[in-house]
Structures are given as C-alpha cells and as structure tokens.
N, C-alpha and C positions, 0 to 999 in steps of 0.2 A: 404687537404684546400682546396676547392675552391676560386676561384676570387671572387666571389660574398661573401662569410662566411669572407672574410679576409676583404672585403671590409667595411663589417657592423662591424665587430671587430676594424677595425681604428677608425670609426668612433663614437667605444661606447668610446674608450681611450681617444679620441681627448676632447669627451665630460667631461669625467672623469679629465683629465688634467685643462679644463677651469675649470669647478667644483673646482679643488682645489685652482686653484690660484687663482679666483673671490673670493672665500668665503675668502680667507688670506687677500685678499687686503679690503672686505669689512667689513671687522673684524673690523683691524684697524683702516677704515672711522669711522666708529661706534662709537665704544670706545674713538677717539678722539673728534668726534664732542657732545660724552655724557658730556665732560666738558663745550662745550658755549651751547647749546641746551637745556639742562635738568637744572633744572625743570621745567625752566617757557614755553619753547618749546616743552614738552613732544610728544602732539600729531603728530607732524613735525614727532619726533626720531622715536616716535611707529609706525608709518607709515611708515618708511622708512626701520625700523627692520622688518618688515610683508616684506613687498616688498622685501626684500634682501632673506629673507628665503622662498618665496614661488616662487623666482627663482632659485634662487638654488636649491630647491629640484626639479625643473621640471628638471636641467641641471643633477642632479643625477640620477634621476631615468634613463632618458634614456641611459645615458652612462652606466649604471649599468647592467640594462635590457639587450643592445647589448651586454656587453663582457659576461654576464650570459649565452647566448644563444647562443654564435658562438665561446668562447674560446674555445680550447682543454685541454690547458696547463694551466688552472684555476683549471682543477679537482674537487674531490670531496672534498679533502682535504682544498684547499684554499677558496671553495666556502664555506665550512660549516665555517672556520673562519670568514670568511666577514658577514655573518648571524649571529652569535654568538658574535661578537663584533661591529656590526654596531648600536649599542645601548649605547654602553661603552665611556664616555668618554677616550681620550688619544688612548687608544685601538683600536677606530674605526679608526683613522688618519693612524696606524700603521697597520692595516688590506687594508685599500683603497692604502696605498704606495705599497704595498705588490702586491697587485690587479694592480696598475696600470704598475709596475716595469716588472710582470710576462707578462701582455697581450702586452706590447709594445715591450719584446721581441721575444715574439712571431710573431707580426705582422711582422717585421723587416725579422726575420728568414723566414715566410713564403712568404711575399713577393720576396724574393731574391731566392729560389727556383722556383717558377713562373717563372721570370725574364732567369734563368738559364734553366730550359727545354722548354720554349718559343727559349730562344736563339737555341738550339740546337734540336728543333723540328723535322727538316727537315732530320736531320740526322738519326731521328729513330735509337737511339744506340742501342736498348735493342731487336731490331728484328730479332733472332736467327733463322737458319735455323730450329731449332726443337725447337718445344715448351716448357715452363719450368712449371716441374711439381713439385709444394710445399708439401712436406710429413713432417706433422705435430710431435710431441714428445708424450709421454705418458702422461694420464690423461687427455688430451683433444681431441675434435673432430672438424670438419670442418663444422662450420654453417655459415649461412649469416649472423645470428645477432648479433656475437662475433666473429670478424676476427681472427684467433689464429695469424694470420701472422700483425696485426693492417695495419699501411698505406701501408707499403712494395708492397703489388699485384700493387695496383690503382698506385703507382711508376710507377711498369714497364711497364704495360698495358701505360699507360701515355707516355712511351719512347720507345712502339712501341712492348712489349714481347706479346704471347701469353700462360696464367697462366692456368694451372690446377690444381686440387689438389686430393692428395691422398685419401682421403674419409674412411680410414678405420677405424677399430676400435677405443677406446682409450686406452684401456688396454688390450692387450694378448701378449703371449708369440711372444716373436722374429719369429721364424718359423712359426706363425700361421700368424704375421703381415705381414712376409714378404710371403707368399702365395696371400694374399689379395692384397697388393701394385702392384703384378706380375698381377693379374688380372683385376687391375683398370689400368695398363700402357696396357695393350694387345688390352683392350674396347678402350682406349684412341688413340691407333695406328692403328685398323680398323676403326675406326669411323672418323678420321682425314685424315690419308693416309698420318702420317707425317712421318714414318717408326720406329723413334727414340724418347726420351725424351732426355731433360737436368734435371736434380733431385737438386734439393736442399733440403735435409733433414734437422731437427735440432732434437737435444738430443736423443732418441732411434731410432727416425726417420732414423737416420745413420747407426744404425745397421739392422734394419729392411732393408733397401736398399742393404746393403754389405750382407746378408744373399739371398734375392731374385736374388743378379745379380750370387751371388755363386751357390746359391742349389733349386734355384725355376727357371733357365729359362730367367730370365728378362735380361740377358746382353745382347741381338739380340735386345732390344728395348732402349739401353740406350747408348746416348752418352757420357755422365756425369754425374758425381756424388761429387756434394761438401757437407760435409758435417757439419754442424752448433753444435760445443760445444755439439760433441757427445763423450759420455765416451766411447771409444774405447777400453780401457780396464777397464774399470769399475770403480765402485764408492766404495772405501773402506768403509764409514762411513755405505752406506748400508749393508755390511757385517758385519759391528757392532750393528747394530740395529735388526737386524733380529735374532741375535744373542741373544741379550740380552732382547728382547722383549718376553712375555710371548706366547706362541703356543696360548691361549687363548684369547688374544687378538687381535692377528696376525686375525685370524678367525673370529673376530667380524666384523673388521674393511674391510677384505675380505668381507663378506657375505653383510655390508651395501655398499660399493661401486661398490660391483657387481649388485646389486638389484635396485641402483640408475640408474647404467648406463645401464641397460637396459631397464630403461623406457625410459631413453634419446635417446634411436635407435639402442645400441650395440646388436648383433647379442647371441656374446658366449664372455661375459667379463670373464676377467679370471687376478683381478689385483695382486694373490699372483706372477701367473708365469711372468707378466708384471715384478713385482719386482725382480724375480731372476734372471731374464736374467741380470738385472743392474749391480748385484753384481760383484764383482772382481772373484772371483772362478765364476761365471755364465758368463762371455765375456771371462773368459781365455777358457772356453770350448765351445764357440760360435766363437770364434778366430780359434781355431782347427778346427771347423765342416764348416767355410767359405776357412778359407787355405789361409789367403789373406798377410802370415806374413813378406814377402817383403814390404807391402807397410806400413805396420806397421811398422817395423822396417827402413823404409827408411825415414817416418815421424817423427819417432822419433828421428834420427841422424839431422835431420834440427832442430827438435825444441831444441833441446840440445844445438847446435850452438847460437841460436837466444838467449838462457835467460844466456848463458855465457859472449857471447856480449855485452847485454844490462848489465848485473852485471859492468861489466870491466868499461863501460863509466857513469854510472848511470842515463844512459837518460832513455825516455818514450816508445821510438820506438824501435822494433826488426828489423834485417837486416841482412840476411845473407844472401850469393852465394854458392851453393856446384860446378855448374858448370854455370849457369846464373843466375841472378836476375831479378824478374819479378815483379814489383811494382805494386799492387793494390791499385791505388790511388784515391780519391774522384775530379777527375776532377770539377771544379767550386765550390766547396762543401765553397772554403774560399769563395765566393762570399755571399755563403747563410748565413755568420757570425759562421761558425763553420769550423772543418776540420776531416777528416776520416784518423783515424793513422794507417798505417797496412804496413805492408813488408812481402813478403814471398821467402821462396828460391825452387829454382827450380831442382829438381836431373833430371837422366832420367826416362822418362814415362816406365809406365807399359808395353807398346807396346817394345819397345828396352830394358827392361829387356830381355821381352817374346824372344826376335829375339836373344839376348845371351845366354841363356839355351844351354845347351850342346846336344847334337843328343841323350843322353839318357834321357834326361829328360821327366818328365811325362807330362801329356796331356796339351795343351796350355793353359795358366790362362783365366776364364773367366772375367777376369779384362784390358786383352789384348789390346782391341781396346777401352776403354774409358777413360776417362779422368778423374785421381782421385786425391782430395785435399780436405783438409780442413779446418777450422778455430776454435779458439777457445779466448776466452775471461778474464779477471777477476777482481772483485770488489777487491777496494784496501780497504775497511773497512765493516765489518757489519753494522755499520749505514745509509753507501750510498747505501744499497739494501732497495727493499722490500720485506714486510712481504708476503712468511715465508721464501726468501731467506737470508732476515736478522739473522733469527735465525739459519739459515743452515751452514750458512758463516764459524762460528767460528770450527763446526764440523767439515768441508770437512779441513779445515786448520791445525784444529790437526792433523789427520790424513792421510792429503795427499800434504799438502803445499798451495801454490795459487790457485786459483780457483773462478770463476762466481757464487758460492752460492747452487751450486749442483754437480758439475763437477773442478774435480785437472788440472793441466796444464798437468803434464805426462799425462793424458787419453786421451787428445784430439789430437795429430800427428797423421795422415795416409794419406796413397797418396803420390804424385809426387811433391805435393805441400804442406805448412802449413803458415798460415796467421795468425798471434797472436797480438791481437788488447790490446791495452793499452793506453789510452788516456791521455794528461797531465791531470795535476790536480788531486782533491782528492777521485774523484768519480769513476771512473772503470765504466766498462760494467758488465753487471750482464746477468743470463742464460735467464733471461725475456727480457730484452733488448735490447739484439738479434734477437728479432722477433718482437720488438716493440711491444712486447705485452701491457704496459702504456701507450703509443702514447706520449711517454716524447719525448722533443727537448733535448737530452745531450749537453750540452758543449764539445766540443770538438772532437764529433765522429757525425755525421749522416747517421742513420743506414738506412735509404732510398737510399741517396744515396750509400752507400757501396755495397747497393744488386744491384744498378742500376752500378756500378764498374765492379762485379762480371760476369753481366750478359754481358754486352758490351764485358770485356773479352772472354766469350764463341761465342760470336757473332764475332770477330775479329779475334776467331781460327777456323773458317768456322762451326762451329756447331749450 
C-alpha cells in the first residue's frame, strides 16, 4: 500500500469518525431542543435538522468514498455489508462501526510498515547476491492482473530484492513442470549473468523444484530452495477422493479445466497428472525418483521435535535445536502492530552430509551445495479459512491431522531447516495465507515481513 493511498485512507476514516461523533452529538441536541422549540418554533428546528442532515451527508460520503476506493482490508465482503445495511436503521450503525474499525487497524498497520521500511531503507536487507525466483503452486498462473504472491514481491523489491517468476503452466505433472522451470532458470541466468537463483516455491512448486534440481539439471543454477507449505509426502485426502470419485466425473472435470487453462495460455495443461502427483502414492514415487531421502528424514526429525515440545508446554510457538537454533524472526514486526511467530531448527547441511558419506557412496547429491529449507503452517479451525479451504480443512484433518486447509503437518518438513508457523489466537495460517493470496493483514502474523526475513537470512548467508 503506497503512502498516498494510506494518506487518503486515513483521511477517509477520520471523516467517518467525525461523522460518527458529530451525528451523535447533533442527534442529542436536536432531540433536546425539540422539547423547547416545538411546536412554536418549528421552522427554526426544521431548518437546523435539514442543515445537520446536509452537513453530515457531505462528511459521510467523503469519508466512505475515500475508504471504499483505497482500503484493501475492507475486501468485497465488508463493502457489500456496508452497501446492503446502509439503509437499514441500527444495522447501518453496526456496519459503519465495522468499517471504521477495519480501516483504522489497516491504517495503523500499514503506516507502521512504511516507517519500518523507511528506517531500514539504507540497509537493503533483501539485496541478495542471487535474484529471487518465486515458483507458484498448482492451478494458478503468474499474471500481472492478479499476482499469485499478493503484496510479497513488492515488499521484497522495496527492500532491495530482484524478483523473477516461474511462469510455468498451471497444471502439469511434476516432471513436466520441473523441465519448464529448469528452462526458465537457465534463461534468467543467461539473460542476467547472475549464475544462480534463490528459489522460494509454494505448494506443488516445491515438488517441481526438487525434481528440477535432482533430475533436470537445475542444481548448477540454484543457490537455495525454500519450500512453502509443500506436500512433500503428498495429501492423503487426495488419494481418497480419487478412489471414490467416479472416473467419468474425473474426466469431465479434467476436460473442462484443460480447455479453460489452454485458453488462458497453458501450452499442454494436464489436470489429472498434476492431481495424481499430489497424492501420497504419487509423492512416494516422486521421492524415490528425486532421491533426497536424507533431506526428507532430516526435516521429519526436526518437525517431530517441534511438535512434541509445543505439546509439552501448550504454547503456540515451536522452537527446537538439533545442533543449533536459527530463529526466523520478523525484525520490526512488533512496530507494525503484529508479530511473526516462527522458529526453525538447524541440522547438518546437505553439503556437510555429502562430505561425510563413505568413500563407496554413490555420486554426490545434486542438493549438496544448495541451502534446503521448508516452511509449514496450520489453520486453527475450518471457520477461520476462506472457501474452499474452510471446506477441505476438516477432510484433511480427518485423514492426516493438523493442516493448512490442504496439506497436513507431516507432509511439510524437508531440508536442513524447518519453520513451523502458528500464531497466537484462534485463526491460524492457511495454505492461501502463506502467499498473501487474499491480501489480508492477519493478527499475529505479518506475511510480508516473514518473507523479508527469509530473504534477509539468505543475504546474511552470502546467497
């Protein structure tokens, strides 16, 4: 949110505050004066009433138009509530209070973020040696009209990062997507001369990149891979759905999706191939082909320690250390009226693990010189997620336990470090929240600052 938009939004909410209180005062004054002015001085009282209505209407419409045009957090839902309730007594006051409260919080939050970014502007905390490549998940494309990563890329760029996108098809098998991404990385390296990229991949994008590194030759161009809510071990409920949905129905959905995706620009969309590669059976096969079992096992050991410690103390933050602890904290996030709750555990790197292999060990792992880490999160309740995650959450929970609405906790861990996100409160963080898909400011979790800290850590490591 730009400084100008924040200024207009602040002006709008101030006008609504003025409207709220002056209307209350004027109403009390008019009611009180009615006992002395009516009926003998009704022209004076009526004139005062008309004047108040005219003035308050001007103040209200200036304020409401300003916030409707500039606020991000109002979203469609609150805007519609305001329009529908605007003409209903009492309900309109409740709706107005909701609008004022929402925009007030937004202005405070965004103003604090602007101050934080201004204070560290000279540091360029996200100016990594290698550019950032953001890799989307399944059923989405990289478009300018609707950025898959929400407000995250702009925040990274504002803090010095150079950002590229995967630009691969929305739905394809993992091997096909991996081949596309390998070619995309090669083009970026050749065009910019950067030699390598730091990859941040969400959901299926993490599987695609692991395959690209292991099987498609992308390893030479990758400095780090951070997977965000990736189903490394698959989604159990996907297996169940494929077993119980009639084949004819699956084919109809596949044909409809592939036709729509082709019209939107996918060269060879393959809905069912993408879905099958997200099942537990599909991921087991892919994991065998990728051959990074050490990284899967390492992540799993770290994650088990995190969850056990959390359960023992009943807290909302996981924090363990195998050999040392590295905190992924949101420096300055408290200034922005929020906090990023995260911790990570570090174990020997893939490079160190490769170095300790026996002389008779097979060829050096393609992940040996790559920083490998993963992130996962969870929703607290189905009702705290937006459609369709509020529908899928209980299904995933039934099959696999705590989840983000699509992927369960046991499937997230991979790599030398694993970060488990679970903010205080009753909301949690969904699969979509992790990419700022809904552009929502979540109490207790600043998603933009979280990514800033991920990239700042890469810079600190010389990557």
